[in-house]
Every structure is written in C-alpha cells, then in structure tokens.
C-alpha positions as CSV (number, residue, x, y, z in Angstrom):
1,M,12.4,9.1,-1.1
2,K,12.8,12.0,-3.4
3,T,10.7,15.2,-3.7
4,S,10.0,18.2,-6.0
5,E,12.1,21.3,-5.0
6,Q,9.0,22.6,-3.2
7,V,6.6,20.6,-1.1
8,D,4.6,23.4,0.7
9,Q,1.4,22.4,-1.1
10,I,1.5,18.6,-1.5
11,I,2.5,17.8,2.2
12,P,-0.5,19.6,3.5
13,A,-2.7,18.1,0.8
14,M,-1.3,14.5,1.6
15,H,-1.9,15.1,5.3
16,R,-5.5,16.1,4.6
17,A,-5.9,12.9,2.5
18,I,-4.4,10.7,5.0
19,E,-6.8,11.9,7.6
20,K,-9.7,10.9,5.4
21,I,-8.4,7.4,4.5
22,E,-9.7,4.5,6.5
23,A,-7.9,1.2,7.2
24,V,-7.6,-1.0,4.1
25,H,-9.9,-4.0,4.3
26,K,-8.5,-7.3,3.4
27,T,-11.2,-8.6,0.9
28,K,-9.2,-11.2,-1.0
29,K,-8.4,-14.7,0.1
30,N,-5.6,-17.1,-0.7
31,T,-7.3,-20.4,-0.5
32,A,-4.2,-22.6,-0.9
33,M,-2.5,-20.9,2.0
34,N,-5.7,-20.0,4.0
35,Y,-5.2,-16.1,4.6
36,R,-6.8,-13.0,3.7
37,Y,-4.9,-10.1,2.0
38,A,-5.6,-6.7,0.6
39,G,-5.6,-6.6,-3.1
40,I,-4.6,-3.6,-5.2
41,E,-8.3,-2.9,-5.7
42,D,-8.9,-2.8,-2.0
43,I,-5.9,-0.4,-1.5
44,L,-7.0,1.9,-4.5
45,A,-10.7,1.9,-3.2
46,A,-9.5,3.1,0.1
47,V,-7.2,5.9,-1.1
48,E,-8.5,7.2,-4.6
49,G,-11.3,9.4,-3.4
50,A,-9.3,11.1,-0.6
51,L,-6.3,11.7,-2.9
52,Y,-8.6,12.9,-5.8
53,L,-10.4,15.5,-3.4
54,E,-7.0,16.9,-2.5
55,G,-5.7,17.1,-6.0
56,I,-3.3,14.2,-5.9
57,V,-2.7,11.6,-8.7
58,V,-0.6,8.5,-8.4
59,I,1.5,7.1,-11.1
60,S,3.7,4.0,-11.0
61,S,6.2,2.7,-13.4
62,V,8.7,-0.1,-13.6
63,L,12.2,0.9,-12.9
64,D,14.0,-2.4,-13.5
65,H,13.4,-6.2,-13.3
66,E,15.5,-9.2,-12.5
67,N,14.5,-12.8,-13.5
68,L,15.3,-15.2,-10.6
69,P,16.1,-18.9,-11.1
70,P,12.8,-20.8,-11.5
71,I,11.5,-23.0,-8.5
72,P,10.8,-26.8,-9.3
73,T,7.3,-27.9,-8.5
74,A,6.4,-31.2,-6.9
75,R,4.6,-32.1,-10.2
76,G,7.7,-31.6,-12.2
77,G,6.9,-28.2,-13.5
78,Q,8.6,-24.7,-12.8
79,L,7.5,-21.5,-11.1
80,Q,9.0,-18.5,-12.8
81,R,10.2,-15.8,-10.5
82,V,10.9,-12.2,-11.0
83,I,11.7,-9.0,-8.9
84,V,10.8,-5.6,-10.1
85,G,11.7,-2.2,-9.0
86,I,8.7,0.2,-9.0
87,L,8.9,4.0,-8.9
88,T,5.5,5.7,-7.6
89,R,5.0,9.4,-7.6
90,F,2.3,11.2,-5.9
91,F,1.7,14.3,-8.0
92,H,-0.3,17.3,-6.8
93,V,-2.2,19.7,-9.0
94,S,0.4,22.5,-8.0
95,G,3.1,20.5,-9.9
96,Q,4.9,19.4,-6.7
97,W,5.5,15.6,-6.3
98,I,6.8,13.1,-3.8
99,E,8.4,9.8,-5.0
100,V,8.4,6.4,-3.4
101,S,10.4,3.5,-4.5
102,S,9.5,-0.1,-3.9
103,R,10.2,-3.8,-4.9
104,G,7.9,-6.5,-5.8
105,E,8.4,-10.2,-6.3
106,G,6.1,-12.5,-8.4
107,T,5.9,-16.2,-8.9
108,D,3.8,-18.1,-11.3
109,S,3.8,-21.2,-13.4
110,G,2.9,-19.3,-16.6
111,D,3.5,-15.8,-17.6
112,K,2.0,-13.9,-14.9
113,S,5.0,-13.5,-12.5
114,I,6.0,-10.0,-13.8
115,Y,2.3,-8.7,-13.3
116,K,2.2,-10.3,-9.8
117,A,5.5,-8.5,-9.0
118,I,4.3,-5.1,-10.5
119,T,1.2,-5.3,-8.5
120,G,3.1,-6.3,-5.2
121,G,5.4,-3.3,-5.7
122,R,2.5,-0.9,-6.4
123,K,0.7,-2.1,-3.3
124,Y,3.8,-1.7,-1.2
125,A,4.4,1.9,-2.4
126,L,1.0,2.9,-1.6
127,L,0.8,1.3,1.8
128,S,4.3,2.7,2.8
129,G,3.9,6.0,0.9
130,L,0.7,6.7,2.7
131,N,1.4,4.8,6.0
132,L,-1.7,2.7,5.5
133,I,-2.8,-0.1,7.8
134,T,-5.0,-3.1,7.2
135,T,-7.9,-4.1,9.4
136,D,-6.3,-7.0,11.1
137,D,-2.8,-5.9,11.9
138,P,-1.3,-8.6,14.1
139,E,1.2,-6.1,15.5
140,R,-1.7,-4.1,17.1
141,P,-2.9,-5.9,20.1
142,N,-5.1,-3.1,21.3
143,Q,-6.7,-2.4,18.0
144,L,-10.4,-1.5,17.7
145,D,-12.9,-4.1,16.3
146,K,-11.3,-5.7,13.3
147,E,-14.3,-5.0,11.1
148,A,-14.3,-1.3,12.1
149,S,-12.7,1.1,9.9
150,P,-12.2,4.4,12.0
151,N,-11.0,7.4,10.4
152,R,-8.0,9.4,11.8
153,M,-10.2,11.5,14.1
154,D,-11.5,8.3,15.7
155,A,-7.9,7.1,16.0
156,K,-6.8,10.3,17.7
157,R,-9.8,10.2,20.1
158,T,-8.8,6.5,21.0
159,A,-5.3,7.6,21.5
160,T,-6.3,10.5,23.9
161,E,-8.5,7.9,25.9
162,G,-5.4,6.1,26.9
163,R,-5.8,3.1,24.4
164,A,-3.3,2.2,21.6
165,P,-4.2,4.4,18.6
166,S,-5.9,2.2,16.0
167,K,-4.5,4.2,12.9
168,M,-1.8,6.6,14.0
169,K,0.9,4.0,15.0
170,G,3.9,4.6,12.7
171,R,2.3,7.5,11.0
172,Y,4.5,10.4,11.9
C-alpha cells in the first residue's frame, strides 16, 4: 500500500466513512454453481454514500494484464482467461490519497474475460481497502442474523456484550 506524503485528513475521513458502511449484501446469484455473491453494484451501493459524505472518491485503473492459456470446454470450445493488476486510489478532497493494488482473474467463452477480471480486481480492492464484510461470512460463526446489516456502532455494542463482533473482525 502506498499513500500521499500526508494522511492526517484522509485517515480520519476514511475511519468515519467505514463506521457508516454496513455489511455488503450478496444480491447476485451464480445459477450454474448455485451460490450468491456480491456484485460490484452491491459493493458500490454500500460504500459510495459514506465515502462521498467524507469527501472521498475512488478511482481504479488497470496496471497490467496477462493472457493465460485458454481452457478447453466439454463442448469443444475454449474459455479465454486473463489476469489483470488493478490500482485503486482513495482520493480525499484535501488532495491526500491512499492506494491499494489488487489482482483480478476473468474467464469467458467470448470477449468478456478482461472485463470480468477488471471487475473482480475492483471488487477486491474495495473490499480489502475498506475491510468490508459480506452478510454471510462463513468464517464468522457467531455473526448476527444474516439478513441484518448492523452498522459499526451495533458491532461495537455486540462486541462489548461478549459476542463475536459482527463487523469489526479484521478491521484494525
């Protein structure tokens, strides 16, 4: 991770924003593999308002990409594969910034593998850069109701009541 020379304004702003962000809901479903996932729209919906209120914008760009050998399909076709490097910067109105890099991999039978890889890299950068959780994290056995989406204050209250914190795990 890289940052601007000064971070005395962006760090408190990000902290305030993170306190307002609720868990990311998984509204998308992969019907072929039968699982739910958070789309980029879900993540952006969860974070954009809080970031905006704190004067933070997020810009991502592709650093590099690598075409991988295609995967043959059962029907005789090929799945194209690509890995991309993504650079995501959180810019504060003060001019300060924090940078997160991530990677994304995409596979597609047509020309969409690069777009899938970019989306995956952007999603990972937002999730990791803001330490976000989703509503059904299997590594949180004592989580609150999966449909609930408590804010940070609820998570802190839960933690002080002796239960596993619903949103603070891995935050700090």
